[in-house]
C-alpha positions as CSV (number, residue, x, y, z in Angstrom):
1,M,23.0,-0.3,39.1
2,P,20.2,2.0,37.7
3,A,19.5,1.9,34.0
4,S,20.4,5.6,33.7
5,Q,23.9,4.8,34.9
6,G,24.7,2.3,32.2
7,S,23.0,-0.9,33.2
8,P,23.8,-3.6,30.6
9,L,20.1,-4.7,30.7
10,A,18.8,-1.3,29.6
11,P,18.5,-0.4,25.9
12,R,20.9,2.2,24.6
13,E,19.0,5.5,24.0
14,F,19.7,7.5,20.9
15,S,20.7,11.1,21.2
16,P,18.0,13.8,20.8
17,R,19.7,15.0,17.6
18,R,19.5,11.5,16.1
19,V,15.8,11.1,17.1
20,R,15.0,14.5,15.6
21,A,16.8,13.7,12.3
22,D,15.1,10.3,12.0
23,A,11.6,11.9,12.7
24,I,12.2,14.7,10.2
25,A,13.3,12.1,7.6
26,V,10.1,10.0,8.1
27,L,7.9,13.1,7.8
28,A,9.7,14.1,4.6
29,L,9.4,10.6,3.1
30,G,5.7,10.6,4.2
31,L,5.1,13.7,2.0
32,V,6.9,12.0,-0.9
33,A,4.9,8.8,-0.3
34,A,1.6,10.7,-0.2
35,A,2.4,12.5,-3.5
36,S,3.4,9.1,-5.0
37,V,0.0,7.6,-4.0
38,V,-1.8,10.5,-5.7
39,A,0.3,10.3,-8.8
40,L,-0.1,6.5,-9.1
41,S,-3.9,6.8,-8.6
42,I,-4.2,9.4,-11.4
43,A,-2.1,7.2,-13.6
44,E,-4.2,4.1,-12.8
45,Y,-7.4,6.1,-13.6
46,L,-6.0,7.2,-16.9
47,R,-4.8,3.7,-17.8
48,R,-8.1,2.0,-16.9
49,F,-10.6,4.5,-18.3
50,V,-10.0,5.1,-22.0
51,P,-12.2,6.6,-24.7
52,G,-13.2,3.2,-26.0
53,G,-14.2,1.8,-22.6
54,V,-12.4,0.2,-19.7
55,T,-9.0,-1.4,-20.0
56,W,-8.5,-4.8,-18.2
57,S,-5.7,-7.3,-18.1
58,V,-7.3,-10.7,-18.9
59,P,-5.5,-14.0,-18.2
60,V,-5.3,-16.1,-21.4
61,Q,-3.9,-19.5,-22.3
62,P,-0.1,-19.2,-22.7
63,M,0.9,-18.6,-26.3
64,E,4.3,-18.3,-27.9
65,I,4.8,-15.0,-29.8
66,T,7.6,-13.0,-31.4
67,A,7.7,-9.2,-31.0
68,T,10.1,-6.4,-31.5
69,G,11.7,-5.2,-28.3
70,L,12.2,-1.6,-27.2
71,A,15.3,0.2,-28.3
72,V,18.4,0.4,-26.1
73,Y,20.1,3.8,-25.9
74,D,23.9,4.2,-25.7
75,R,26.5,6.9,-26.5
76,D,25.7,6.6,-30.2
77,G,22.0,7.0,-29.7
78,A,19.2,4.4,-30.1
79,A,20.2,1.0,-31.3
80,T,18.1,-1.1,-33.6
81,P,15.8,-3.2,-31.4
82,A,15.9,-6.9,-31.9
83,A,13.0,-9.4,-32.1
84,V,12.4,-11.4,-28.9
85,A,10.3,-14.6,-28.5
86,G,8.4,-15.7,-25.4
87,A,5.1,-16.8,-23.9
88,V,2.2,-14.4,-23.3
89,G,-0.1,-15.2,-20.3
90,R,-2.1,-12.0,-20.0
91,L,-3.7,-9.7,-22.6
92,D,-4.7,-6.0,-22.1
93,V,-8.1,-5.6,-23.7
94,V,-10.6,-2.8,-23.9
95,V,-14.1,-3.6,-22.6
96,P,-16.5,-1.3,-24.5
97,D,-19.8,-2.4,-23.0
98,L,-18.9,-2.8,-19.2
99,N,-22.1,-2.3,-17.2
100,P,-22.3,1.0,-15.2
101,A,-22.3,-0.8,-11.8
102,S,-19.0,-2.5,-12.5
103,T,-17.5,0.7,-13.9
104,V,-18.4,2.5,-10.7
105,C,-17.0,-0.3,-8.6
106,L,-13.7,-0.1,-10.5
107,A,-13.4,3.6,-9.9
108,L,-14.3,3.2,-6.3
109,A,-11.8,0.4,-5.8
110,I,-9.0,2.7,-7.0
111,A,-10.3,5.6,-4.8
112,V,-10.6,3.4,-1.7
113,A,-7.2,2.0,-2.1
114,S,-5.7,5.4,-2.5
115,L,-7.6,6.9,0.5
116,T,-6.5,3.9,2.6
117,A,-2.9,4.4,1.8
118,L,-3.1,8.2,2.4
119,T,-4.8,7.6,5.8
120,V,-2.1,5.1,6.9
121,I,0.6,7.6,5.8
122,A,-1.2,10.4,7.8
123,C,-1.4,8.2,10.9
124,I,2.3,7.2,10.7
125,S,3.1,10.9,10.3
126,R,1.1,11.7,13.4
127,L,3.1,9.1,15.3
128,T,6.3,10.6,14.0
129,W,5.2,14.1,15.1
130,S,4.6,12.8,18.6
131,V,8.1,11.4,18.6
132,L,9.5,14.7,17.3
133,R,7.8,16.5,20.2
134,G,9.0,13.9,22.7
135,R,5.5,12.7,23.6
136,F,5.2,9.2,22.1
137,F,3.3,7.4,24.9
138,T,0.1,9.3,24.6
139,R,-3.5,8.5,23.8
140,A,-3.3,10.4,20.6
141,A,-0.4,8.2,19.4
142,S,-2.4,5.1,20.3
143,R,-5.4,6.3,18.5
144,A,-3.3,7.1,15.4
145,L,-1.9,3.6,15.4
146,S,-5.3,2.0,16.0
147,L,-6.8,4.1,13.2
148,A,-4.0,3.0,10.8
149,T,-4.7,-0.7,11.6
150,W,-8.5,-0.5,11.2
151,V,-8.4,1.7,8.2
152,G,-5.7,-0.5,6.6
153,A,-7.8,-3.6,7.2
154,G,-11.1,-2.1,6.2
155,G,-9.7,-0.3,3.2
156,A,-7.9,-3.4,1.9
157,L,-11.0,-5.5,2.2
158,G,-13.2,-2.8,0.7
159,A,-10.9,-2.2,-2.3
160,F,-10.6,-5.9,-3.0
161,A,-14.4,-6.4,-2.8
162,L,-15.0,-3.5,-5.2
163,W,-12.3,-4.8,-7.6
164,H,-13.9,-8.2,-7.5
165,F,-17.3,-6.8,-8.4
166,A,-15.7,-5.0,-11.3
167,A,-14.0,-8.2,-12.4
168,N,-17.3,-10.0,-12.4
169,G,-18.7,-7.4,-14.8
170,V,-15.7,-7.8,-17.1
171,S,-16.2,-11.6,-17.0
172,A,-19.9,-11.2,-18.0
173,A,-19.0,-8.7,-20.8
174,L,-16.2,-10.8,-22.3
175,Q,-17.4,-14.3,-21.3
176,V,-14.0,-15.2,-20.0
177,R,-12.3,-15.3,-16.6
178,A,-11.2,-11.8,-15.6
179,A,-8.9,-12.6,-12.7
180,E,-6.8,-15.3,-11.1
181,T,-7.6,-15.0,-7.5
182,G,-6.5,-18.6,-6.8
183,A,-3.0,-18.1,-8.0
184,P,-0.1,-18.6,-5.5
185,A,1.0,-15.0,-5.9
186,W,-2.4,-13.7,-4.9
187,W,-2.5,-15.8,-1.7
188,G,1.1,-14.8,-1.0
189,W,0.2,-11.1,-1.0
190,Y,-2.9,-11.9,1.1
191,W,-0.9,-13.5,3.9
192,I,1.8,-10.7,3.7
193,I,-0.9,-8.0,4.2
194,L,-2.6,-10.0,6.9
195,F,0.7,-10.3,8.8
196,A,1.3,-6.6,8.5
197,L,-2.1,-5.7,9.9
198,T,-1.8,-8.2,12.7
199,A,1.6,-6.9,13.7
200,S,0.2,-3.4,13.7
201,G,-2.5,-4.4,16.1
202,L,0.0,-6.0,18.4
203,L,2.1,-2.8,18.4
204,D,-1.1,-0.9,19.3
205,I,-1.7,-3.2,22.3
206,A,1.9,-2.6,23.4
207,L,1.6,1.1,23.0
208,R,-1.6,1.2,25.0
209,R,0.0,-0.7,27.9
210,A,3.0,1.7,27.8
211,V,0.6,4.6,28.0
212,R,-1.1,3.1,31.0
213,L,2.2,2.2,32.8
214,E,3.4,5.8,32.2
215,R,0.3,7.2,33.8
216,E,0.5,4.8,36.7
217,T,4.1,5.7,37.3
218,E,3.4,9.4,37.2
219,G,0.7,8.8,39.8
220,L,3.2,7.2,42.1
221,V,5.7,10.1,41.9
């Protein structure tokens, strides 16, 4: 039985209205995501670059401290905050004499990370636009997915390298370790990002084969 007549082996196709609604939702969320990237980048610049120098979160030996918590608000207004005790493992410090090269590297790290995220969002929006027009298996869609993969990989590596150079400058200025790149959390994120990029490359290969098969099929008709 042909797939178009309800073969159990053929995947069920969504209605054009459902595809259009999903595509429009992705495009709208892409605009929100792009605006969020810009807002977060500006906030990161303002947090890092202060009048007294550059702010950096430095790992320190765990130390027990007691501090007053933030107030909780209810129907009666702000309640009196209580004191809480715990261990501090990081300390936000201001580095007043960070060398110019490290300062520039930190600024570039934020910029590269932001541009990488914006480029990936733009590529996904381009793919979504192709789906909205009913032309997904095209060379333009394949190029967009390939660009997202390579820009994501190169941008992530570039941003990390620049951030690492900035961290070296902070270490030299403060004479303490400025990062914990050997921590399990760091390696966990490394493998997660590597998996995402590898999976994107595999999807690009599948899309390229689909484009070639579609062109060969059109040639037989």
